[in-house]
C-alpha positions as CSV (number, residue, x, y, z in Angstrom):
1,X,-5.9,25.3,-2.4
2,X,-6.7,25.3,1.3
3,X,-9.5,27.5,2.2
4,X,-9.4,29.4,5.6
5,X,-12.4,29.3,7.6
6,X,-14.2,32.5,8.7
7,X,-12.5,32.6,11.8
8,X,-9.2,32.5,10.3
9,X,-8.0,30.3,13.0
10,X,-8.2,27.2,11.4
11,X,-8.7,25.9,7.6
12,X,-10.5,23.3,5.7
13,X,-9.0,20.5,3.8
14,X,-10.0,20.1,0.2
15,X,-11.7,17.2,-1.2
16,X,-8.8,15.4,-3.0
17,X,-11.4,13.8,-5.1
18,X,-13.6,16.8,-6.3
19,X,-14.1,16.6,-9.9
20,X,-12.0,13.2,-10.4
21,X,-13.9,10.6,-12.1
22,X,-13.2,7.3,-10.2
23,X,-12.7,4.3,-12.6
24,X,-13.6,0.8,-12.6
25,X,-10.6,-1.2,-11.8
26,X,-10.1,-4.8,-13.0
27,X,-7.8,-5.7,-10.8
28,X,-6.1,-4.6,-7.5
29,X,-3.0,-3.6,-9.4
30,X,-4.8,-1.5,-11.4
31,X,-6.5,0.3,-8.4
32,X,-3.1,0.7,-6.6
33,X,-1.2,2.2,-9.6
34,X,-4.4,4.7,-10.0
35,X,-4.2,5.5,-6.3
36,X,-0.3,6.4,-6.4
37,X,-0.6,8.1,-9.8
38,X,-3.6,10.3,-8.4
39,X,-1.7,11.7,-5.5
40,X,-2.6,8.8,-2.9
41,X,-6.0,10.5,-2.0
42,X,-7.1,10.5,1.4
43,X,-11.2,9.8,1.4
44,X,-11.6,7.5,4.2
45,X,-15.1,5.7,4.7
46,X,-16.8,6.2,8.2
47,X,-15.4,3.2,10.2
48,X,-11.6,3.6,9.5
49,X,-9.3,2.6,12.5
50,X,-8.5,-1.0,13.6
51,X,-6.4,-2.0,16.5
52,X,-4.5,-5.5,16.6
53,X,-2.0,-6.9,18.6
54,X,1.0,-6.1,16.2
55,X,-0.5,-3.3,14.1
56,X,-3.1,-0.3,14.0
57,X,-4.4,0.2,10.6
58,X,-6.3,3.1,8.9
59,X,-8.5,2.8,5.8
60,X,-7.2,5.9,3.7
61,X,-9.2,5.1,0.7
62,X,-12.3,3.0,-0.4
63,X,-14.3,2.6,-3.5
64,X,-16.5,-0.3,-4.0
65,X,-14.5,-3.3,-3.2
66,X,-11.3,-1.7,-3.5
67,X,-9.6,0.1,-0.6
68,X,-6.1,1.0,0.8
69,X,-5.2,0.6,4.3
70,X,-2.2,2.3,6.0
71,X,-0.8,-0.1,8.7
72,X,1.3,1.2,11.5
73,X,3.4,-1.9,12.3
74,X,4.4,-2.0,15.8
75,X,7.7,-2.3,17.0
76,X,9.1,-6.0,16.7
77,X,6.4,-7.5,14.8
78,X,6.2,-11.4,14.6
79,X,3.4,-12.0,11.7
80,X,2.9,-15.5,11.1
81,X,2.4,-17.2,7.7
82,X,-1.2,-16.4,6.8
83,X,-3.8,-15.8,4.0
84,X,-6.6,-13.4,3.3
85,X,-9.6,-15.5,2.1
86,X,-11.8,-13.5,-0.5
87,X,-9.3,-10.7,-0.5
88,X,-6.3,-9.9,-2.9
89,X,-3.5,-7.7,-1.5
90,X,-0.5,-6.0,-2.5
91,X,1.4,-4.4,0.2
92,X,4.1,-1.7,0.0
93,X,6.3,-0.5,2.7
94,X,6.4,3.1,2.9
95,X,9.4,5.2,1.7
96,X,11.6,7.0,4.2
97,X,12.8,10.5,3.8
98,X,15.2,12.6,5.8
99,X,15.5,16.4,6.2
100,X,18.8,18.2,5.7
101,X,19.6,22.0,5.0
102,X,15.9,22.5,4.5
103,X,15.7,19.7,1.8
104,X,13.8,16.7,2.1
105,X,15.6,13.6,0.5
106,X,14.3,10.1,0.0
107,X,16.2,7.5,2.0
108,X,14.7,4.4,0.7
109,X,12.4,3.4,-2.3
110,X,9.9,0.6,-2.0
111,X,8.2,-1.5,-4.6
112,X,4.7,-2.9,-4.3
113,X,4.7,-6.9,-3.8
114,X,3.3,-9.2,-6.2
115,X,-0.5,-9.6,-5.8
116,X,-1.2,-12.0,-3.2
117,X,-4.2,-14.0,-4.7
118,X,-6.8,-16.3,-3.0
119,X,-5.3,-19.2,-1.3
120,X,-1.8,-17.8,-1.3
121,X,-0.1,-16.7,1.9
122,X,2.6,-14.6,3.2
123,X,4.2,-13.4,6.3
124,X,6.5,-15.6,8.9
125,X,8.1,-11.9,9.1
126,X,10.7,-12.6,6.4
127,X,9.8,-9.3,4.5
128,X,10.1,-7.5,7.7
129,X,13.4,-8.9,8.8
130,X,14.8,-8.4,5.5
131,X,14.3,-4.4,5.4
132,X,15.3,-3.5,9.0
133,X,13.5,-1.1,11.2
134,X,11.8,-3.6,13.3
135,X,12.7,-2.2,16.7
136,X,10.8,1.1,15.9
137,X,8.0,-0.2,13.6
138,X,7.3,1.1,10.4
139,X,4.3,1.9,7.8
140,X,2.9,-0.4,5.5
141,X,0.0,0.2,2.6
142,X,-2.2,-2.7,1.9
143,X,-4.1,-2.3,-1.4
144,X,-7.0,-4.4,-1.7
145,X,-9.9,-6.0,-3.7
146,X,-12.6,-7.6,-1.8
147,X,-14.7,-10.5,-3.2
148,X,-18.2,-9.0,-4.7
149,X,-20.9,-9.4,-1.8
150,X,-18.2,-8.8,1.1
151,X,-18.2,-5.5,3.1
152,X,-14.8,-4.4,3.2
153,X,-13.5,-3.9,6.4
154,X,-9.8,-4.8,7.3
155,X,-7.7,-7.5,6.0
156,X,-6.7,-8.3,9.7
157,X,-10.3,-9.5,10.0
158,X,-9.8,-11.7,6.9
159,X,-7.5,-14.4,8.3
160,X,-6.5,-17.9,7.7
161,X,-3.5,-19.0,9.9
162,X,-2.2,-18.5,13.3
163,X,-3.7,-15.2,14.8
164,X,-1.2,-12.4,16.4
165,X,-3.2,-12.4,19.6
166,X,-6.5,-11.7,21.0
167,X,-7.2,-8.3,19.8
168,X,-6.9,-9.6,16.2
169,X,-9.2,-12.6,17.3
170,X,-11.8,-10.0,18.6
171,X,-11.7,-8.2,15.3
172,X,-12.3,-11.5,13.4
173,X,-15.3,-12.5,15.7
174,X,-16.5,-9.0,15.2
175,X,-16.3,-8.5,11.4
176,X,-16.6,-12.2,10.6
177,X,-18.9,-13.9,13.3
178,X,-19.1,-17.1,11.4
179,X,-15.4,-17.8,11.1
180,X,-13.5,-20.5,12.9
181,X,-11.2,-18.8,15.6
182,X,-9.7,-21.1,18.3
183,X,-6.8,-22.1,20.0
184,X,-4.8,-19.1,18.3
185,X,-5.9,-20.0,14.6
186,X,-8.5,-18.4,12.5
187,X,-10.0,-19.4,9.1
188,X,-12.7,-17.1,7.5
189,X,-12.7,-18.8,4.3
190,X,-16.4,-19.4,3.0
191,X,-17.7,-17.1,6.1
192,X,-19.7,-14.2,5.0
């Protein structure tokens, strides 16, 4: 229930997790399923927005080493083959909807990817090109489990492979200062 403020010109968003027991998940897949099954609660940490060359991300929810980021993929992305050292990732492109005669209808249904494990890579834009919508950009959820001891930030800063540009390289340097970043390539493997 939304509560109106005393001025009645605004309102307060209810705490989506009030009274909800946050479980301890064994895997990123369990976390992603819990988050979707519980109404996709939005409870962002303090540092939430990250800007890269091909996307802007917003951390929607974080608990311990688990988080979900919403990626707004910029039009015409060209994502190189890459991995995310010390982070397991599941990606899910957002479903699309249309409104007609006062009814909202789902126009696509997107399934979660397999879990990208340590040492595995993805990218090269293949999954983007198969789905279309590249000229407008699109939304993508990235469910993540970060290695114990690492502070979760953004998977754009935990990277092994060709980078997407100077903004991403600056993110990597900021959040993983000991990473190798040179000549359009980055590797955060083993860097705290």
